[in-house]
PDB file of N, CA, C, O and CB in Angstrom:
ATOM      1  N   MET A   1     126.679 131.047 101.346  1.00  0.00           N
ATOM      2  CA  MET A   1     125.640 130.046 101.235  1.00  0.00           C
ATOM      3  C   MET A   1     125.455 129.708  99.757  1.00  0.00           C
ATOM      4  O   MET A   1     125.417 130.600  98.910  1.00  0.00           O
ATOM      5  CB  MET A   1     124.310 130.543 101.874  1.00  0.00           C
ATOM      6  N   THR A   2     125.342 128.436  99.460  1.00  0.00           N
ATOM      7  CA  THR A   2     125.179 128.009  98.072  1.00  0.00           C
ATOM      8  C   THR A   2     123.760 128.331  97.587  1.00  0.00           C
ATOM      9  O   THR A   2     122.834 128.426  98.393  1.00  0.00           O
ATOM     10  CB  THR A   2     125.473 126.491  97.929  1.00  0.00           C
ATOM     11  N   PRO A   3     123.594 128.495  96.288  1.00  0.00           N
ATOM     12  CA  PRO A   3     122.249 128.779  95.761  1.00  0.00           C
ATOM     13  C   PRO A   3     121.231 127.692  96.108  1.00  0.00           C
ATOM     14  O   PRO A   3     120.077 128.002  96.403  1.00  0.00           O
ATOM     15  CB  PRO A   3     122.313 128.944  94.254  1.00  0.00           C
ATOM     16  N   ASP A   4     121.645 126.422  96.076  1.00  0.00           N
ATOM     17  CA  ASP A   4     120.722 125.337  96.417  1.00  0.00           C
ATOM     18  C   ASP A   4     120.292 125.415  97.873  1.00  0.00           C
ATOM     19  O   ASP A   4     119.119 125.216  98.189  1.00  0.00           O
ATOM     20  CB  ASP A   4     121.366 123.981  96.137  1.00  0.00           C
ATOM     21  N   LEU A   5     121.224 125.701  98.748  1.00  0.00           N
ATOM     22  CA  LEU A   5     120.908 125.815 100.169  1.00  0.00           C
ATOM     23  C   LEU A   5     119.997 127.014 100.418  1.00  0.00           C
ATOM     24  O   LEU A   5     119.062 126.933 101.215  1.00  0.00           O
ATOM     25  CB  LEU A   5     122.197 125.942 101.001  1.00  0.00           C
ATOM     26  N   GLU A   6     120.264 128.102  99.748  1.00  0.00           N
ATOM     27  CA  GLU A   6     119.429 129.296  99.874  1.00  0.00           C
ATOM     28  C   GLU A   6     118.008 129.020  99.375  1.00  0.00           C
ATOM     29  O   GLU A   6     117.039 129.469  99.987  1.00  0.00           O
ATOM     30  CB  GLU A   6     120.049 130.472  99.093  1.00  0.00           C
ATOM     31  N   ALA A   7     117.881 128.288  98.274  1.00  0.00           N
ATOM     32  CA  ALA A   7     116.559 127.941  97.740  1.00  0.00           C
ATOM     33  C   ALA A   7     115.791 127.069  98.732  1.00  0.00           C
ATOM     34  O   ALA A   7     114.596 127.281  98.938  1.00  0.00           O
ATOM     35  CB  ALA A   7     116.695 127.212  96.385  1.00  0.00           C
ATOM     36  N   GLU A   8     116.452 126.101  99.344  1.00  0.00           N
ATOM     37  CA  GLU A   8     115.797 125.249 100.339  1.00  0.00           C
ATOM     38  C   GLU A   8     115.361 126.064 101.554  1.00  0.00           C
ATOM     39  O   GLU A   8     114.281 125.845 102.102  1.00  0.00           O
ATOM     40  CB  GLU A   8     116.736 124.112 100.776  1.00  0.00           C
ATOM     41  N   ARG A   9     116.191 126.987 101.961  1.00  0.00           N
ATOM     42  CA  ARG A   9     115.866 127.851 103.097  1.00  0.00           C
ATOM     43  C   ARG A   9     114.615 128.682 102.796  1.00  0.00           C
ATOM     44  O   ARG A   9     113.747 128.836 103.655  1.00  0.00           O
ATOM     45  CB  ARG A   9     117.058 128.777 103.432  1.00  0.00           C
ATOM     46  N   ILE A  10     114.530 129.208 101.589  1.00  0.00           N
ATOM     47  CA  ILE A  10     113.368 130.002 101.189  1.00  0.00           C
ATOM     48  C   ILE A  10     112.114 129.131 101.143  1.00  0.00           C
ATOM     49  O   ILE A  10     111.048 129.558 101.588  1.00  0.00           O
ATOM     50  CB  ILE A  10     113.610 130.664  99.816  1.00  0.00           C
ATOM     51  N   LYS A  11     112.231 127.918 100.609  1.00  0.00           N
ATOM     52  CA  LYS A  11     111.090 126.997 100.571  1.00  0.00           C
ATOM     53  C   LYS A  11     110.563 126.736 101.974  1.00  0.00           C
ATOM     54  O   LYS A  11     109.353 126.761 102.198  1.00  0.00           O
ATOM     55  CB  LYS A  11     111.487 125.670  99.900  1.00  0.00           C
ATOM     56  N   ILE A  12     111.457 126.486 102.913  1.00  0.00           N
ATOM     57  CA  ILE A  12     111.055 126.209 104.293  1.00  0.00           C
ATOM     58  C   ILE A  12     110.321 127.405 104.889  1.00  0.00           C
ATOM     59  O   ILE A  12     109.321 127.238 105.588  1.00  0.00           O
ATOM     60  CB  ILE A  12     112.282 125.857 105.154  1.00  0.00           C
ATOM     61  N   ARG A  13     110.808 128.597 104.617  1.00  0.00           N
ATOM     62  CA  ARG A  13     110.154 129.804 105.137  1.00  0.00           C
ATOM     63  C   ARG A  13     108.769 129.991 104.517  1.00  0.00           C
ATOM     64  O   ARG A  13     107.822 130.351 105.216  1.00  0.00           O
ATOM     65  CB  ARG A  13     111.024 131.045 104.865  1.00  0.00           C
ATOM     66  N   PHE A  14     108.645 129.751 103.218  1.00  0.00           N
ATOM     67  CA  PHE A  14     107.343 129.851 102.561  1.00  0.00           C
ATOM     68  C   PHE A  14     106.365 128.841 103.152  1.00  0.00           C
ATOM     69  O   PHE A  14     105.227 129.185 103.471  1.00  0.00           O
ATOM     70  CB  PHE A  14     107.485 129.631 101.045  1.00  0.00           C
ATOM     71  N   ILE A  15     106.808 127.602 103.296  1.00  0.00           N
ATOM     72  CA  ILE A  15     105.930 126.573 103.847  1.00  0.00           C
ATOM     73  C   ILE A  15     105.491 126.952 105.253  1.00  0.00           C
ATOM     74  O   ILE A  15     104.317 126.803 105.591  1.00  0.00           O
ATOM     75  CB  ILE A  15     106.634 125.204 103.857  1.00  0.00           C
ATOM     76  N   GLY A  16     106.405 127.437 106.073  1.00  0.00           N
ATOM     77  CA  GLY A  16     106.047 127.876 107.423  1.00  0.00           C
ATOM     78  C   GLY A  16     105.016 128.988 107.407  1.00  0.00           C
ATOM     79  O   GLY A  16     104.080 128.983 108.207  1.00  0.00           O
ATOM     80  N   ALA A  17     105.182 129.937 106.503  1.00  0.00           N
ATOM     81  CA  ALA A  17     104.236 131.055 106.406  1.00  0.00           C
ATOM     82  C   ALA A  17     102.852 130.558 105.989  1.00  0.00           C
ATOM     83  O   ALA A  17     101.844 130.988 106.549  1.00  0.00           O
ATOM     84  CB  ALA A  17     104.746 132.110 105.401  1.00  0.00           C
ATOM     85  N   TYR A  18     102.800 129.662 105.017  1.00  0.00           N
ATOM     86  CA  TYR A  18     101.509 129.149 104.566  1.00  0.00           C
ATOM     87  C   TYR A  18     100.881 128.219 105.605  1.00  0.00           C
ATOM     88  O   TYR A  18      99.656 128.146 105.691  1.00  0.00           O
ATOM     89  CB  TYR A  18     101.669 128.414 103.236  1.00  0.00           C
ATOM     90  N   GLU A  19     101.680 127.513 106.388  1.00  0.00           N
ATOM     91  CA  GLU A  19     101.130 126.712 107.485  1.00  0.00           C
ATOM     92  C   GLU A  19     100.462 127.617 108.514  1.00  0.00           C
ATOM     93  O   GLU A  19      99.405 127.281 109.049  1.00  0.00           O
ATOM     94  CB  GLU A  19     102.238 125.866 108.155  1.00  0.00           C
ATOM     95  N   ARG A  20     101.076 128.764 108.789  1.00  0.00           N
ATOM     96  CA  ARG A  20     100.458 129.714 109.728  1.00  0.00           C
ATOM     97  C   ARG A  20      99.148 130.270 109.169  1.00  0.00           C
ATOM     98  O   ARG A  20      98.190 130.461 109.918  1.00  0.00           O
ATOM     99  CB  ARG A  20     101.429 130.871 110.038  1.00  0.00           C
ATOM    100  N   LEU A  21      99.096 130.527 107.873  1.00  0.00           N
ATOM    101  CA  LEU A  21      97.841 130.979 107.263  1.00  0.00           C
ATOM    102  C   LEU A  21      96.756 129.920 107.417  1.00  0.00           C
ATOM    103  O   LEU A  21      95.603 130.241 107.706  1.00  0.00           O
ATOM    104  CB  LEU A  21      98.052 131.310 105.773  1.00  0.00           C
ATOM    105  N   GLN A  22      97.126 128.664 107.223  1.00  0.00           N
ATOM    106  CA  GLN A  22      96.156 127.580 107.367  1.00  0.00           C
ATOM    107  C   GLN A  22      95.700 127.455 108.816  1.00  0.00           C
ATOM    108  O   GLN A  22      94.515 127.240 109.069  1.00  0.00           O
ATOM    109  CB  GLN A  22      96.757 126.251 106.882  1.00  0.00           C
ATOM    110  N   GLN A  23      96.610 127.584 109.762  1.00  0.00           N
ATOM    111  CA  GLN A  23      96.252 127.507 111.176  1.00  0.00           C
ATOM    112  C   GLN A  23      95.297 128.626 111.579  1.00  0.00           C
ATOM    113  O   GLN A  23      94.449 128.437 112.450  1.00  0.00           O
ATOM    114  CB  GLN A  23      97.504 127.561 112.038  1.00  0.00           C
ATOM    115  N   ARG A  24      95.430 129.778 110.954  1.00  0.00           N
ATOM    116  CA  ARG A  24      94.564 130.917 111.246  1.00  0.00           C
ATOM    117  C   ARG A  24      93.241 130.834 110.491  1.00  0.00           C
ATOM    118  O   ARG A  24      92.381 131.700 110.652  1.00  0.00           O
ATOM    119  CB  ARG A  24      95.275 132.216 110.899  1.00  0.00           C
ATOM    120  N   GLY A  25      93.073 129.813 109.680  1.00  0.00           N
ATOM    121  CA  GLY A  25      91.831 129.631 108.945  1.00  0.00           C
ATOM    122  C   GLY A  25      91.727 130.469 107.688  1.00  0.00           C
ATOM    123  O   GLY A  25      90.641 130.611 107.125  1.00  0.00           O
ATOM    124  N   LEU A  26      92.845 131.028 107.237  1.00  0.00           N
ATOM    125  CA  LEU A  26      92.820 131.888 106.058  1.00  0.00           C
ATOM    126  C   LEU A  26      92.973 131.120 104.754  1.00  0.00           C
ATOM    127  O   LEU A  26      92.604 131.618 103.691  1.00  0.00           O
ATOM    128  CB  LEU A  26      93.904 132.915 106.159  1.00  0.00           C
ATOM    129  N   ILE A  27      93.516 129.906 104.831  1.00  0.00           N
ATOM    130  CA  ILE A  27      93.547 129.016 103.676  1.00  0.00           C
ATOM    131  C   ILE A  27      93.153 127.627 104.158  1.00  0.00           C
ATOM    132  O   ILE A  27      93.264 127.315 105.343  1.00  0.00           O
ATOM    133  CB  ILE A  27      94.961 129.005 102.988  1.00  0.00           C
ATOM    134  N   THR A  28      92.699 126.809 103.237  1.00  0.00           N
ATOM    135  CA  THR A  28      92.277 125.456 103.589  1.00  0.00           C
ATOM    136  C   THR A  28      93.470 124.502 103.596  1.00  0.00           C
ATOM    137  O   THR A  28      94.556 124.832 103.119  1.00  0.00           O
ATOM    138  CB  THR A  28      91.203 124.958 102.610  1.00  0.00           C
ATOM    139  N   GLU A  29      93.243 123.336 104.138  1.00  0.00           N
ATOM    140  CA  GLU A  29      94.268 122.287 104.118  1.00  0.00           C
ATOM    141  C   GLU A  29      94.626 121.933 102.673  1.00  0.00           C
ATOM    142  O   GLU A  29      95.793 121.714 102.350  1.00  0.00           O
ATOM    143  CB  GLU A  29      93.778 121.024 104.881  1.00  0.00           C
ATOM    144  N   LYS A  30      93.615 121.880 101.814  1.00  0.00           N
ATOM    145  CA  LYS A  30      93.850 121.572 100.399  1.00  0.00           C
ATOM    146  C   LYS A  30      94.730 122.642  99.753  1.00  0.00           C
ATOM    147  O   LYS A  30      95.636 122.315  98.986  1.00  0.00           O
ATOM    148  CB  LYS A  30      92.509 121.458  99.639  1.00  0.00           C
ATOM    149  N   GLU A  31      94.473 123.914 100.057  1.00  0.00           N
ATOM    150  CA  GLU A  31      95.292 124.989  99.499  1.00  0.00           C
ATOM    151  C   GLU A  31      96.724 124.911 100.017  1.00  0.00           C
ATOM    152  O   GLU A  31      97.672 125.150  99.268  1.00  0.00           O
ATOM    153  CB  GLU A  31      94.683 126.355  99.837  1.00  0.00           C
ATOM    154  N   LEU A  32      96.882 124.578 101.292  1.00  0.00           N
ATOM    155  CA  LEU A  32      98.218 124.412 101.858  1.00  0.00           C
ATOM    156  C   LEU A  32      98.962 123.299 101.135  1.00  0.00           C
ATOM    157  O   LEU A  32     100.128 123.462 100.775  1.00  0.00           O
ATOM    158  CB  LEU A  32      98.137 124.111 103.366  1.00  0.00           C
ATOM    159  N   GLU A  33      98.301 122.178 100.922  1.00  0.00           N
ATOM    160  CA  GLU A  33      98.937 121.060 100.219  1.00  0.00           C
ATOM    161  C   GLU A  33      99.326 121.458  98.795  1.00  0.00           C
ATOM    162  O   GLU A  33     100.376 121.051  98.299  1.00  0.00           O
ATOM    163  CB  GLU A  33      97.999 119.842 100.189  1.00  0.00           C
ATOM    164  N   GLU A  34      98.479 122.250  98.142  1.00  0.00           N
ATOM    165  CA  GLU A  34      98.785 122.712  96.788  1.00  0.00           C
ATOM    166  C   GLU A  34     100.056 123.567  96.781  1.00  0.00           C
ATOM    167  O   GLU A  34     100.899 123.429  95.895  1.00  0.00           O
ATOM    168  CB  GLU A  34      97.598 123.515  96.212  1.00  0.00           C
ATOM    169  N   VAL A  35     100.185 124.445  97.769  1.00  0.00           N
ATOM    170  CA  VAL A  35     101.372 125.297  97.867  1.00  0.00           C
ATOM    171  C   VAL A  35     102.611 124.448  98.134  1.00  0.00           C
ATOM    172  O   VAL A  35     103.654 124.656  97.513  1.00  0.00           O
ATOM    173  CB  VAL A  35     101.195 126.355  98.980  1.00  0.00           C
ATOM    174  N   ILE A  36     102.502 123.498  99.052  1.00  0.00           N
ATOM    175  CA  ILE A  36     103.646 122.641  99.378  1.00  0.00           C
ATOM    176  C   ILE A  36     104.084 121.845  98.148  1.00  0.00           C
ATOM    177  O   ILE A  36     105.278 121.741  97.866  1.00  0.00           O
ATOM    178  CB  ILE A  36     103.294 121.681 100.538  1.00  0.00           C
ATOM    179  N   GLN A  37     103.118 121.285  97.419  1.00  0.00           N
ATOM    180  CA  GLN A  37     103.461 120.538  96.205  1.00  0.00           C
ATOM    181  C   GLN A  37     104.127 121.441  95.175  1.00  0.00           C
ATOM    182  O   GLN A  37     105.081 121.035  94.510  1.00  0.00           O
ATOM    183  CB  GLN A  37     102.209 119.890  95.602  1.00  0.00           C
ATOM    184  N   LEU A  38     103.626 122.660  95.045  1.00  0.00           N
ATOM    185  CA  LEU A  38     104.225 123.610  94.111  1.00  0.00           C
ATOM    186  C   LEU A  38     105.663 123.918  94.504  1.00  0.00           C
ATOM    187  O   LEU A  38     106.557 123.915  93.658  1.00  0.00           O
ATOM    188  CB  LEU A  38     103.403 124.903  94.056  1.00  0.00           C
ATOM    189  N   LEU A  39     105.886 124.182  95.786  1.00  0.00           N
ATOM    190  CA  LEU A  39     107.236 124.504  96.246  1.00  0.00           C
ATOM    191  C   LEU A  39     108.174 123.308  96.123  1.00  0.00           C
ATOM    192  O   LEU A  39     109.367 123.483  95.873  1.00  0.00           O
ATOM    193  CB  LEU A  39     107.198 124.985  97.691  1.00  0.00           C
ATOM    194  N   ASP A  40     107.653 122.099  96.294  1.00  0.00           N
ATOM    195  CA  ASP A  40     108.473 120.900  96.112  1.00  0.00           C
ATOM    196  C   ASP A  40     108.927 120.744  94.662  1.00  0.00           C
ATOM    197  O   ASP A  40     109.972 120.152  94.392  1.00  0.00           O
ATOM    198  CB  ASP A  40     107.697 119.658  96.550  1.00  0.00           C
ATOM    199  N   ARG A  41     108.133 121.279  93.733  1.00  0.00           N
ATOM    200  CA  ARG A  41     108.459 121.181  92.306  1.00  0.00           C
ATOM    201  C   ARG A  41     108.963 122.510  91.758  1.00  0.00           C
ATOM    202  O   ARG A  41     108.875 122.754  90.554  1.00  0.00           O
ATOM    203  CB  ARG A  41     107.234 120.722  91.510  1.00  0.00           C
ATOM    204  N   LEU A  42     109.476 123.352  92.604  1.00  0.00           N
ATOM    205  CA  LEU A  42     109.847 124.712  92.226  1.00  0.00           C
ATOM    206  C   LEU A  42     110.749 124.770  90.999  1.00  0.00           C
ATOM    207  O   LEU A  42     110.609 125.670  90.172  1.00  0.00           O
ATOM    208  CB  LEU A  42     110.530 125.386  93.377  1.00  0.00           C
ATOM    209  N   ASP A  43     111.659 123.833  90.875  1.00  0.00           N
ATOM    210  CA  ASP A  43     112.569 123.827  89.725  1.00  0.00           C
ATOM    211  C   ASP A  43     111.862 123.489  88.414  1.00  0.00           C
ATOM    212  O   ASP A  43     112.369 123.800  87.337  1.00  0.00           O
ATOM    213  CB  ASP A  43     113.690 122.838  89.962  1.00  0.00           C
ATOM    214  N   GLU A  44     110.693 122.852  88.502  1.00  0.00           N
ATOM    215  CA  GLU A  44     109.957 122.426  87.313  1.00  0.00           C
ATOM    216  C   GLU A  44     108.843 123.391  86.923  1.00  0.00           C
ATOM    217  O   GLU A  44     108.280 123.276  85.834  1.00  0.00           O
ATOM    218  CB  GLU A  44     109.374 121.056  87.540  1.00  0.00           C
ATOM    219  N   VAL A  45     108.521 124.337  87.792  1.00  0.00           N
ATOM    220  CA  VAL A  45     107.366 125.215  87.607  1.00  0.00           C
ATOM    221  C   VAL A  45     107.796 126.498  86.917  1.00  0.00           C
ATOM    222  O   VAL A  45     108.835 127.072  87.242  1.00  0.00           O
ATOM    223  CB  VAL A  45     106.693 125.530  88.959  1.00  0.00           C
ATOM    224  N   ASP A  46     106.982 126.947  85.956  1.00  0.00           N
ATOM    225  CA  ASP A  46     107.311 128.219  85.314  1.00  0.00           C
ATOM    226  C   ASP A  46     106.796 129.385  86.165  1.00  0.00           C
ATOM    227  O   ASP A  46     105.967 129.208  87.058  1.00  0.00           O
ATOM    228  CB  ASP A  46     106.711 128.281  83.884  1.00  0.00           C
ATOM    229  N   GLU A  47     107.300 130.552  85.866  1.00  0.00           N
ATOM    230  CA  GLU A  47     106.977 131.738  86.666  1.00  0.00           C
ATOM    231  C   GLU A  47     105.482 132.046  86.657  1.00  0.00           C
ATOM    232  O   GLU A  47     104.937 132.471  87.676  1.00  0.00           O
ATOM    233  CB  GLU A  47     107.751 132.944  86.149  1.00  0.00           C
ATOM    234  N   ALA A  48     104.815 131.840  85.530  1.00  0.00           N
ATOM    235  CA  ALA A  48     103.381 132.122  85.436  1.00  0.00           C
ATOM    236  C   ALA A  48     102.582 131.241  86.396  1.00  0.00           C
ATOM    237  O   ALA A  48     101.676 131.724  87.074  1.00  0.00           O
ATOM    238  CB  ALA A  48     102.888 131.912  83.997  1.00  0.00           C
ATOM    239  N   GLN A  49     102.917 129.952  86.454  1.00  0.00           N
ATOM    240  CA  GLN A  49     102.210 129.042  87.356  1.00  0.00           C
ATOM    241  C   GLN A  49     102.479 129.419  88.808  1.00  0.00           C
ATOM    242  O   GLN A  49     101.574 129.371  89.641  1.00  0.00           O
ATOM    243  CB  GLN A  49     102.632 127.583  87.096  1.00  0.00           C
ATOM    244  N   LEU A  50     103.704 129.788  89.110  1.00  0.00           N
ATOM    245  CA  LEU A  50     104.068 130.203  90.459  1.00  0.00           C
ATOM    246  C   LEU A  50     103.276 131.448  90.863  1.00  0.00           C
ATOM    247  O   LEU A  50     102.714 131.503  91.957  1.00  0.00           O
ATOM    248  CB  LEU A  50     105.583 130.475  90.551  1.00  0.00           C
ATOM    249  N   ARG A  51     103.234 132.430  89.990  1.00  0.00           N
ATOM    250  CA  ARG A  51     102.481 133.663  90.278  1.00  0.00           C
ATOM    251  C   ARG A  51     100.995 133.381  90.448  1.00  0.00           C
ATOM    252  O   ARG A  51     100.353 133.939  91.338  1.00  0.00           O
ATOM    253  CB  ARG A  51     102.687 134.690  89.159  1.00  0.00           C
ATOM    254  N   THR A  52     100.447 132.516  89.600  1.00  0.00           N
ATOM    255  CA  THR A  52      99.022 132.197  89.669  1.00  0.00           C
ATOM    256  C   THR A  52      98.676 131.533  90.994  1.00  0.00           C
ATOM    257  O   THR A  52      97.719 131.928  91.659  1.00  0.00           O
ATOM    258  CB  THR A  52      98.619 131.289  88.506  1.00  0.00           C
ATOM    259  N   THR A  53      99.442 130.541  91.373  1.00  0.00           N
ATOM    260  CA  THR A  53      99.135 129.796  92.595  1.00  0.00           C
ATOM    261  C   THR A  53      99.371 130.632  93.842  1.00  0.00           C
ATOM    262  O   THR A  53      98.487 130.739  94.692  1.00  0.00           O
ATOM    263  CB  THR A  53      99.971 128.529  92.662  1.00  0.00           C
ATOM    264  N   LEU A  54     100.542 131.222  93.962  1.00  0.00           N
ATOM    265  CA  LEU A  54     100.854 131.983  95.171  1.00  0.00           C
ATOM    266  C   LEU A  54     100.152 133.336  95.187  1.00  0.00           C
ATOM    267  O   LEU A  54      99.853 133.864  96.258  1.00  0.00           O
ATOM    268  CB  LEU A  54     102.357 132.180  95.293  1.00  0.00           C
ATOM    269  N   GLY A  55      99.889 133.899  94.019  1.00  0.00           N
ATOM    270  CA  GLY A  55      99.249 135.203  93.933  1.00  0.00           C
ATOM    271  C   GLY A  55      97.823 135.220  94.452  1.00  0.00           C
ATOM    272  O   GLY A  55      97.317 136.273  94.839  1.00  0.00           O
ATOM    273  N   ARG A  56      97.169 134.065  94.465  1.00  0.00           N
ATOM    274  CA  ARG A  56      95.791 133.986  94.984  1.00  0.00           C
ATOM    275  C   ARG A  56      95.716 134.393  96.443  1.00  0.00           C
ATOM    276  O   ARG A  56      94.655 134.796  96.919  1.00  0.00           O
ATOM    277  CB  ARG A  56      95.239 132.573  94.819  1.00  0.00           C
ATOM    278  N   PHE A  57      96.815 134.293  97.153  1.00  0.00           N
ATOM    279  CA  PHE A  57      96.797 134.510  98.592  1.00  0.00           C
ATOM    280  C   PHE A  57      97.312 135.887  99.001  1.00  0.00           C
ATOM    281  O   PHE A  57      97.452 136.154 100.194  1.00  0.00           O
ATOM    282  CB  PHE A  57      97.613 133.454  99.269  1.00  0.00           C
ATOM    283  N   GLN A  58      97.594 136.760  98.048  1.00  0.00           N
ATOM    284  CA  GLN A  58      98.177 138.060  98.372  1.00  0.00           C
ATOM    285  C   GLN A  58      97.269 138.931  99.224  1.00  0.00           C
ATOM    286  O   GLN A  58      97.754 139.604 100.133  1.00  0.00           O
ATOM    287  CB  GLN A  58      98.519 138.788  97.111  1.00  0.00           C
ATOM    288  N   ALA A  59      95.992 138.942  98.966  1.00  0.00           N
ATOM    289  CA  ALA A  59      95.089 139.872  99.644  1.00  0.00           C
ATOM    290  C   ALA A  59      94.248 139.184 100.717  1.00  0.00           C
ATOM    291  O   ALA A  59      93.087 139.544 100.912  1.00  0.00           O
ATOM    292  CB  ALA A  59      94.178 140.540  98.631  1.00  0.00           C
ATOM    293  N   LEU A  60      94.809 138.217 101.402  1.00  0.00           N
ATOM    294  CA  LEU A  60      94.061 137.508 102.439  1.00  0.00           C
ATOM    295  C   LEU A  60      93.729 138.438 103.587  1.00  0.00           C
ATOM    296  O   LEU A  60      94.530 139.293 103.966  1.00  0.00           O
ATOM    297  CB  LEU A  60      94.852 136.303 102.948  1.00  0.00           C
ATOM    298  N   GLN A  61      92.535 138.260 104.138  1.00  0.00           N
ATOM    299  CA  GLN A  61      92.109 139.023 105.296  1.00  0.00           C
ATOM    300  C   GLN A  61      91.545 138.053 106.312  1.00  0.00           C
ATOM    301  O   GLN A  61      91.122 136.948 105.975  1.00  0.00           O
ATOM    302  CB  GLN A  61      91.066 140.108 104.914  1.00  0.00           C
ATOM    303  N   GLU A  62      91.548 138.491 107.573  1.00  0.00           N
ATOM    304  CA  GLU A  62      90.954 137.671 108.622  1.00  0.00           C
ATOM    305  C   GLU A  62      89.479 137.463 108.302  1.00  0.00           C
ATOM    306  O   GLU A  62      88.810 138.396 107.856  1.00  0.00           O
ATOM    307  CB  GLU A  62      91.135 138.331 110.023  1.00  0.00           C
ATOM    308  N   PRO A  63      88.963 136.264 108.520  1.00  0.00           N
ATOM    309  CA  PRO A  63      87.535 136.044 108.311  1.00  0.00           C
ATOM    310  C   PRO A  63      86.734 136.787 109.370  1.00  0.00           C
ATOM    311  O   PRO A  63      87.259 137.067 110.447  1.00  0.00           O
ATOM    312  CB  PRO A  63      87.203 134.538 108.342  1.00  0.00           C
ATOM    313  N   PRO A  64      85.469 137.115 109.088  1.00  0.00           N
ATOM    314  CA  PRO A  64      84.634 137.765 110.104  1.00  0.00           C
ATOM    315  C   PRO A  64      84.583 136.917 111.362  1.00  0.00           C
ATOM    316  O   PRO A  64      84.582 135.688 111.280  1.00  0.00           O
ATOM    317  CB  PRO A  64      83.209 138.011 109.569  1.00  0.00           C
ATOM    318  N   GLY A  65      84.541 137.545 112.505  1.00  0.00           N
ATOM    319  CA  GLY A  65      84.489 136.806 113.763  1.00  0.00           C
ATOM    320  C   GLY A  65      85.833 136.683 114.428  1.00  0.00           C
ATOM    321  O   GLY A  65      85.972 135.914 115.379  1.00  0.00           O
ATOM    322  N   GLY A  66      86.831 137.409 113.965  1.00  0.00           N
ATOM    323  CA  GLY A  66      88.102 137.444 114.664  1.00  0.00           C
ATOM    324  C   GLY A  66      89.042 136.305 114.366  1.00  0.00           C
ATOM    325  O   GLY A  66      89.946 136.036 115.156  1.00  0.00           O
ATOM    326  N   GLY A  67      88.864 135.643 113.279  1.00  0.00           N
ATOM    327  CA  GLY A  67      89.809 134.600 112.904  1.00  0.00           C
ATOM    328  C   GLY A  67      89.490 133.282 113.572  1.00  0.00           C
ATOM    329  O   GLY A  67      89.717 133.108 114.769  1.00  0.00           O
ATOM    330  N   ARG A  68      88.982 132.390 112.823  1.00  0.00           N
ATOM    331  CA  ARG A  68      88.665 131.066 113.327  1.00  0.00           C
ATOM    332  C   ARG A  68      89.394 130.046 112.483  1.00  0.00           C
ATOM    333  O   ARG A  68      89.699 130.273 111.312  1.00  0.00           O
ATOM    334  CB  ARG A  68      87.139 130.807 113.318  1.00  0.00           C
ATOM    335  N   ARG A  69      89.659 128.935 113.101  1.00  0.00           N
ATOM    336  CA  ARG A  69      90.293 127.839 112.379  1.00  0.00           C
ATOM    337  C   ARG A  69      89.294 127.239 111.401  1.00  0.00           C
ATOM    338  O   ARG A  69      88.098 127.521 111.469  1.00  0.00           O
ATOM    339  CB  ARG A  69      90.822 126.759 113.358  1.00  0.00           C
ATOM    340  N   ASN A  70      89.785 126.424 110.508  1.00  0.00           N
ATOM    341  CA  ASN A  70      88.907 125.774 109.535  1.00  0.00           C
ATOM    342  C   ASN A  70      87.869 124.888 110.206  1.00  0.00           C
ATOM    343  O   ASN A  70      86.806 124.645 109.633  1.00  0.00           O
ATOM    344  CB  ASN A  70      89.726 124.953 108.560  1.00  0.00           C
ATOM    345  N   ASP A  71      88.156 124.399 111.411  1.00  0.00           N
ATOM    346  CA  ASP A  71      87.197 123.542 112.102  1.00  0.00           C
ATOM    347  C   ASP A  71      86.210 124.351 112.940  1.00  0.00           C
ATOM    348  O   ASP A  71      85.361 123.773 113.620  1.00  0.00           O
ATOM    349  CB  ASP A  71      87.930 122.547 112.986  1.00  0.00           C
ATOM    350  N   GLY A  72      86.311 125.695 112.901  1.00  0.00           N
ATOM    351  CA  GLY A  72      85.382 126.557 113.610  1.00  0.00           C
ATOM    352  C   GLY A  72      85.809 126.930 115.005  1.00  0.00           C
ATOM    353  O   GLY A  72      85.172 127.777 115.631  1.00  0.00           O
ATOM    354  N   SER A  73      86.878 126.321 115.521  1.00  0.00           N
ATOM    355  CA  SER A  73      87.316 126.655 116.874  1.00  0.00           C
ATOM    356  C   SER A  73      88.028 128.002 116.874  1.00  0.00           C
ATOM    357  O   SER A  73      88.661 128.365 115.883  1.00  0.00           O
ATOM    358  CB  SER A  73      88.242 125.556 117.438  1.00  0.00           C
ATOM    359  N   PRO A  74      87.931 128.753 117.984  1.00  0.00           N
ATOM    360  CA  PRO A  74      88.586 130.063 118.023  1.00  0.00           C
ATOM    361  C   PRO A  74      90.097 129.926 117.987  1.00  0.00           C
ATOM    362  O   PRO A  74      90.661 128.925 118.429  1.00  0.00           O
ATOM    363  CB  PRO A  74      88.166 130.832 119.271  1.00  0.00           C
ATOM    364  N   GLN A  75      90.732 130.940 117.457  1.00  0.00           N
ATOM    365  CA  GLN A  75      92.184 130.976 117.418  1.00  0.00           C
ATOM    366  C   GLN A  75      92.729 131.227 118.815  1.00  0.00           C
ATOM    367  O   GLN A  75      92.145 132.009 119.566  1.00  0.00           O
ATOM    368  CB  GLN A  75      92.680 132.055 116.439  1.00  0.00           C
ATOM    369  N   PRO A  76      93.831 130.587 119.181  1.00  0.00           N
ATOM    370  CA  PRO A  76      94.463 130.896 120.461  1.00  0.00           C
ATOM    371  C   PRO A  76      95.054 132.296 120.421  1.00  0.00           C
ATOM    372  O   PRO A  76      95.494 132.769 119.374  1.00  0.00           O
ATOM    373  CB  PRO A  76      95.553 129.859 120.802  1.00  0.00           C
ATOM    374  N   GLU A  77      95.058 132.938 121.556  1.00  0.00           N
ATOM    375  CA  GLU A  77      95.649 134.274 121.645  1.00  0.00           C
ATOM    376  C   GLU A  77      97.150 134.162 121.467  1.00  0.00           C
ATOM    377  O   GLU A  77      97.778 133.249 122.005  1.00  0.00           O
ATOM    378  CB  GLU A  77      95.306 134.953 122.999  1.00  0.00           C
ATOM    379  N   SER A  78      97.725 135.085 120.716  1.00  0.00           N
ATOM    380  CA  SER A  78      99.177 135.074 120.488  1.00  0.00           C
ATOM    381  C   SER A  78      99.882 135.849 121.561  1.00  0.00           C
ATOM    382  O   SER A  78     101.109 135.953 121.541  1.00  0.00           O
ATOM    383  CB  SER A  78      99.523 135.649 119.120  1.00  0.00           C
TER     384      SER A  78
END
């Protein structure tokens, strides 16, 4: 696999993971968009900016009440 293809594959996996966090109500739509924009500019971003933006989400926990979406509706059972 070429390095460019591998980088695109990793970006897709990151975006999918952050979309799931947003669906679970652990990050906002705005935060998801910020991550997507960062990943779209990955070649232009320095390591410090990458760590700062993505590092904010390292210690995420379910919100009280068993995980609710940003709109307040309960999460579907997995």
